[in-house]
N, C-alpha and C positions, 0 to 999 in steps of 0.2 A: 237802383243805389238809393232812393227815398225809402225804398221797404227795408233795405238792409238799416238805414240810419234809426228809421222807427222800432226796430227789433232790438237795436244794441242800446237805445235809450229807455226801453221799457225795464229792463233788469235796474237799471240805475235809479229811474223813479220808485220801483218797488224797495229798493235800499233806503231811499231817502225817508218813503212812506213809512217803513218799518223805524228807523230811527226816531222819526218824529213823535211815534207812539209811545217810545220808553222814556219815561221822566227820571226825575231824580230818586233816589231811594229815600224810604221813608226816613225821618228825622229820629221817631221814637220806633224802637223796636216793636213791629205788628205784633208779635205773639205776646207782648206785654200789654199794649194799647188796648188790645181787643177785650181785655179782662178788666178794664176800670168802669165801673159802675155808673150809669148814667146819671145818679144824684151827686157826683161829685163836685165839690166847690171848689178844693184846693188838690191841687197836684204836684208832687216833687219827684225829680229824677235823681239817683246817684249812681254813678258809674262806679261801683266798688273796686273794683281793679286799679282803676286811676286813682282813687281816693286813699287806697293803702299805700301805694307808692309816693304817696305828700306828706308835706310838714304837718297839715292838718290832722292828718290821723295819730302821727306820732307823738304830737304835741295836745292832743285833743282831750279834755276833762272827763272824768269818769262816766258821768253821766252818759257822754256820746259813746263812749266804749261801750257802756252796758247795752245801750240801744243798739248799735251793730252785732253785739255777740251772736244773736240768733242766725246772723245772715254771713257766719264765718265762710260758709261753704257756698255762697252766691256769687256772681259776677255783676249782676245789675240789680236795681230794684226801683220799682215806682212806690211810691206812697200816697193813696187816696184817701181824701177825707171828705165825708158829708158836712162837718162841721161838730159833729159829735162822735161820729165812729170813724175807725181808721181801718183801712185794708193795705196790707203789704204785697204787692206783685213782684216775684223775684226769678229772675233766671239762675238757675242752679239748686243747689240742696238747702233746704231749710227744715231743721229739726220740727217734728209736731204740725208739719204744714199740711195744706190740701194739695195735692198734685191735679193741676187742673188739665194738664198736657205733659208730655214728656220735656223735661228740664224746666217746666215754669210751676210754681210753688205759690199758693196764696196764704197768706199768714195774716190774721187780725181777728175782727168782729165777724160773726157767725152770719148775720144778715148780707154783710157786705160779700161775704165769700160767696153765698147763693145767687146774689147779683152778679157777680164776676164771672160765675160759671153759666149762667144761664144765657140765652141768646136776646141780644139787645143791639141797639143802633150805637154807633160811635158816642162817646161821651161829648158833651157839648165843651169842655174842658179842653180837650185834645187841641182845637184850634189854636187857641191862647198857648198852650203848652209847646208846641210846634215853633212858634216864633221866639221862642227862649232855649230850647232845648239843644240847638244845632251848635257844635262848638264847646259845650259847656259841660264839665263834669259833674257838677251839682248844680240844679235848677230848680225853681218854684215858678209855679202858674197860680194866680189865684183870683177868683171873681169877686167884684167890690161887693160892697154892703153887706159881706158875711163876719160874723164873730166866731174866732177859732178858739180853741180852749189852749190859751197861751198863758203863761205866770211870769212875774217878775217884770224885768223891763221890756221882755219882748211884747209884754200885752199892750204896748204903746202902738204894735202894728195893727190891733183891731181900730183905734182910734183912727188910723189914716186910713184903713180899707173902707170905712163906711164914707168916704167922700170921694170915692171912685168906682169906675165903672169894672175894671180889672186893673192886677198888678202883676208885673213877672220880676222875679229876682235871680240873678246870674251870680255865683258864688265861684271865685277862684281859689283854689286851695293851696295858695303858696304861702310864703312868711317873709315879708307881710302880705297878708291876705287881701283879696278884692272883693268887693259886693258893688253890682250894677242894678238899680231897681229903674224900672220904669212904670209909670201910673197912667193910667188912662182915664181922664176926667169928663164927667157928662157936657161941660161946657169950657170954654176958656175963661170965663168968670171962677168956677169952680177950679180948675186948673191953678189959677193965680193963689185961689184961699189956700189951696192945699200946699202950693210952694210954701207960702208964707208960713203956714202952720210947722212944715219940715224946719224951715230955719229958725223958729221960734224954739222948737224942741231941742234942736242941734244948740243953740246957743246957751240954753237953760241948762241942758246936761253939761256941756263943757263947763260952764261958771259954777256949778254947784258939786262937780265929781272931785273925788280925792285922789283920782288915778290920773297922773298926768298925760299917761298915753292916750286915755280915752279923750283927754281935753283937746291933745294936738290932732287926733285923727278927725274928731269933730270940726274942729276948726278949718281942717284941711278939705272937708267935705263939699264936693260941687254938685251945685243945682243948674239944670238948663230947662227953660220951659218955651214950647212951641205950639202954638194953638190950645188943644186940650190935653197934651202929653207934658209931663215932667220927667227928667231923667235926673237920678241921684248916682252919685259915684265915690265912693269911700274904700280908702286904702289905709291898712293899719296892720301894725304887728297881731299876731295871732292872740295872745295874752289881754290886748284891750278888747277883741272881739268877746273873749271869755267874759271880761267885766261888764260891759255892754249888756250882755243876757243875762246876767245875774249868776254867773257862773253854773 
């Protein structure tokens, strides 16, 4: 009887052990993340199928439409930046792109295409990207202390990045649209200074803008701080976001 019990228990233990070895599926498509160059300091992800079905796509400005035109035949894309160079890693067909594997296209700076196709360890930015990619059709992961080639009002992001260790941005492509920003600062004091800087920038912009939608959206911005982390939540009509970014 004891022997029978042990024998019947053995398959059950084997099943439990096997189940314990199975983890959750990767947040980011491994076929795409494997091509992210190690030198990447900013990584964005866009689920193109979901974006095309959203208000953001149908109401987007011409510049955004032009940027997405080469990816008309793609389903998903990662945008990797070293700060000065840009690489698009897409699942699907992209005209004039380098085919790195079946269904995987690389488009952008030749040096980054070479880096993406070469054997390399996982890019460090991916750990940060995993924290924001789940459940979001548009997301951005940024290392702190970097300067990105941004123009107009968007260039203000560089001033904020210099005060952080990292930052993630999740975008909900509805109308009104939503943006959730999480900034990790070096110390609690620097987090307090970061929060104060964001509040001052939001207040100044709200007071000086000629667009009432922008003023209302900025006045409704919520900021919370816990230890070294600052979270910012903003929800506004798409037209207001176009104005904030300088169209």
